[in-house]
C-alpha positions as CSV (number, residue, x, y, z in Angstrom):
1,X,-0.1,0.1,0.1
2,X,2.9,2.4,1.0
3,X,4.8,1.7,-2.3
4,X,1.8,2.3,-4.4
5,X,0.8,5.4,-2.4
6,X,4.3,7.0,-2.5
7,X,5.5,5.8,-6.0
8,X,2.5,5.2,-8.0
9,X,1.4,2.0,-9.9
10,X,3.9,2.5,-12.8
11,X,7.1,3.6,-10.7
12,X,6.1,1.0,-7.9
13,X,8.6,-2.1,-8.4
14,X,7.8,-5.5,-7.2
15,X,11.0,-5.7,-5.7
16,X,10.4,-3.1,-3.3
17,X,7.0,-4.3,-2.4
18,X,8.5,-7.9,-2.2
19,X,11.1,-6.5,0.3
20,X,8.8,-4.4,2.3
21,X,6.7,-7.4,2.8
22,X,9.5,-9.7,3.7
23,X,8.9,-12.1,0.7
24,X,10.4,-12.7,-2.6
25,X,9.2,-11.4,-5.9
26,X,8.2,-14.7,-6.9
27,X,6.3,-15.1,-3.4
28,X,4.4,-11.9,-4.0
29,X,3.5,-13.1,-7.7
30,X,2.4,-16.4,-6.1
31,X,-0.2,-14.5,-4.0
32,X,-1.5,-12.1,-6.5
33,X,-0.3,-13.4,-10.1
34,X,0.8,-10.0,-11.2
35,X,1.4,-6.4,-10.2
36,X,-2.1,-5.3,-11.3
37,X,-3.6,-8.1,-9.4
38,X,-1.5,-6.7,-6.4
39,X,-2.9,-3.3,-7.0
40,X,-6.5,-4.4,-7.2
41,X,-5.8,-6.7,-3.9
42,X,-4.8,-3.2,-2.3
43,X,-7.5,-1.2,-3.5
44,X,-10.2,-4.0,-2.2
45,X,-8.7,-4.2,1.0
46,X,-9.2,-0.4,1.5
47,X,-12.9,-0.8,0.5
48,X,-13.3,-3.8,2.9
49,X,-12.2,-1.9,5.7
50,X,-14.4,1.4,4.7
51,X,-17.3,-0.9,4.5
52,X,-16.7,-2.6,7.7
53,X,-16.7,1.1,9.5
54,X,-20.0,1.6,7.8
55,X,-21.8,-1.0,9.7
56,X,-24.2,-3.6,9.0
57,X,-26.6,-1.6,7.0
58,X,-25.9,1.6,5.2
59,X,-27.3,4.8,6.8
60,X,-30.3,6.5,5.3
61,X,-31.0,9.9,4.0
62,X,-29.0,12.7,5.5
63,X,-27.6,9.9,8.0
64,X,-25.5,8.9,5.0
65,X,-24.2,12.5,4.5
66,X,-23.2,12.5,8.2
67,X,-21.3,9.5,7.9
68,X,-19.4,10.9,4.8
69,X,-18.2,13.8,7.1
70,X,-17.3,10.8,9.9
71,X,-15.2,9.1,7.0
72,X,-13.3,12.3,6.1
73,X,-12.2,12.8,9.9
74,X,-11.4,9.1,9.9
75,X,-9.3,9.6,6.7
76,X,-7.2,12.4,8.5
77,X,-5.8,9.4,10.6
78,X,-5.0,7.3,7.4
79,X,-2.6,9.3,5.4
80,X,-1.1,6.2,3.4
81,X,-4.6,5.3,2.6
82,X,-5.6,8.7,1.6
83,X,-2.2,9.2,-0.6
84,X,-3.0,5.8,-2.1
85,X,-6.3,6.8,-3.2
86,X,-5.3,10.2,-4.4
87,X,-2.4,9.1,-6.3
88,X,-4.0,6.0,-7.8
89,X,-7.7,7.6,-8.8
90,X,-6.0,10.5,-10.6
91,X,-3.4,7.9,-12.4
92,X,-6.3,5.8,-13.2
93,X,-7.4,8.3,-16.0
94,X,-4.1,7.6,-18.0
95,X,-4.7,5.1,-20.5
96,X,-4.4,1.3,-20.1
97,X,-4.1,1.7,-16.1
98,X,-4.9,-1.3,-14.5
99,X,-7.1,0.6,-11.9
100,X,-9.2,2.4,-14.7
101,X,-12.2,0.2,-14.4
102,X,-11.9,0.1,-10.3
103,X,-12.0,3.7,-10.3
104,X,-14.9,4.4,-12.8
105,X,-17.0,1.8,-11.0
106,X,-16.2,3.1,-7.7
107,X,-17.3,6.8,-8.6
108,X,-20.4,5.2,-10.4
109,X,-21.2,3.5,-7.1
110,X,-20.5,6.5,-4.9
111,X,-22.6,8.6,-7.0
112,X,-25.7,6.0,-7.0
113,X,-25.2,5.7,-3.2
114,X,-25.3,9.4,-2.6
115,X,-28.2,9.9,-5.1
116,X,-30.4,7.4,-3.1
117,X,-29.5,8.8,0.2
118,X,-30.4,12.3,-1.2
119,X,-33.5,11.2,-2.5
120,X,-34.3,9.5,0.8
121,X,-33.9,12.5,2.4
122,X,-36.0,14.6,0.2
123,X,-38.8,12.1,0.5
124,X,-38.2,12.6,4.3
125,X,-38.3,16.4,3.9
126,X,-34.8,16.4,5.1
127,X,-33.4,18.6,2.5
128,X,-34.6,21.6,0.0
129,X,-37.0,20.9,-2.6
130,X,-35.4,21.4,-6.1
131,X,-32.0,20.2,-5.1
132,X,-30.7,17.8,-7.7
133,X,-29.5,14.8,-6.2
134,X,-27.1,13.8,-9.0
135,X,-25.5,17.3,-9.0
136,X,-25.3,17.1,-5.4
137,X,-23.6,14.0,-5.2
138,X,-21.1,14.9,-7.8
139,X,-20.1,18.0,-5.9
140,X,-19.8,16.2,-2.8
141,X,-17.5,13.6,-4.3
142,X,-15.5,16.3,-6.1
143,X,-15.3,18.3,-2.8
144,X,-14.2,15.1,-0.7
145,X,-11.8,14.1,-3.3
146,X,-10.2,17.7,-3.6
147,X,-9.9,18.1,0.0
148,X,-7.7,14.8,0.5
149,X,-5.2,16.3,-2.1
150,X,-5.1,19.8,-0.2
151,X,-4.7,17.9,3.2
152,X,-2.0,15.7,1.8
153,X,-0.2,18.9,0.9
154,X,-0.8,21.0,4.0
155,X,-2.3,18.7,6.7
156,X,-2.3,21.5,9.4
157,X,-4.0,23.8,7.4
158,X,-7.1,21.5,6.1
159,X,-9.7,20.3,8.3
160,X,-11.1,17.4,6.0
161,X,-14.3,17.0,7.9
162,X,-15.1,20.6,8.9
163,X,-15.0,21.3,5.2
164,X,-16.8,18.5,3.9
165,X,-19.7,19.4,6.6
166,X,-19.6,23.0,5.5
167,X,-20.3,22.2,1.9
168,X,-23.1,19.5,2.3
169,X,-24.6,22.4,4.8
170,X,-24.4,24.7,1.8
171,X,-26.0,22.4,-0.6
172,X,-28.7,21.9,2.2
173,X,-29.3,25.7,2.8
174,X,-28.4,24.9,6.7
175,X,-25.7,23.3,8.6
176,X,-26.0,19.5,8.5
177,X,-25.9,19.4,12.3
178,X,-29.6,20.8,12.3
179,X,-30.8,18.9,9.3
180,X,-33.3,16.2,9.8
């Protein structure tokens, strides 16, 4: 994880990864078959950890947006994972990148979860009428990803959770803590 996070996929070597893991290159390849397979395994591990933090069932409506603020706060304690995500998500837009499909599907899934949560919140009267759930979902994801990059560059100056909560509150027209 650390090697991919600090060097990116293309500059990370299997030799360095194997050395950090206390294995030979052949040992790494025995478990993951390829460097791309290893990358997918690392990304899947990150997702399993995030899903476990979510609990047995996804929070509904604005509770899901509050969960995103909690995720931003938790990410401030996981620099390696945040760096891995920021580097690889940006790198994945290049032609032939092995994580391109992963990130395309991840963003599609995140947008769908947020749209669903915002529609639930709309049904419950928790958000203002006329808020476009799809545009709002894209905006929240963009803010969270952008904040991660800013935080990595200036961790003492960027509070990802506070900024995420502020932007969600702006979309709602009131602080998230007062909503719903």
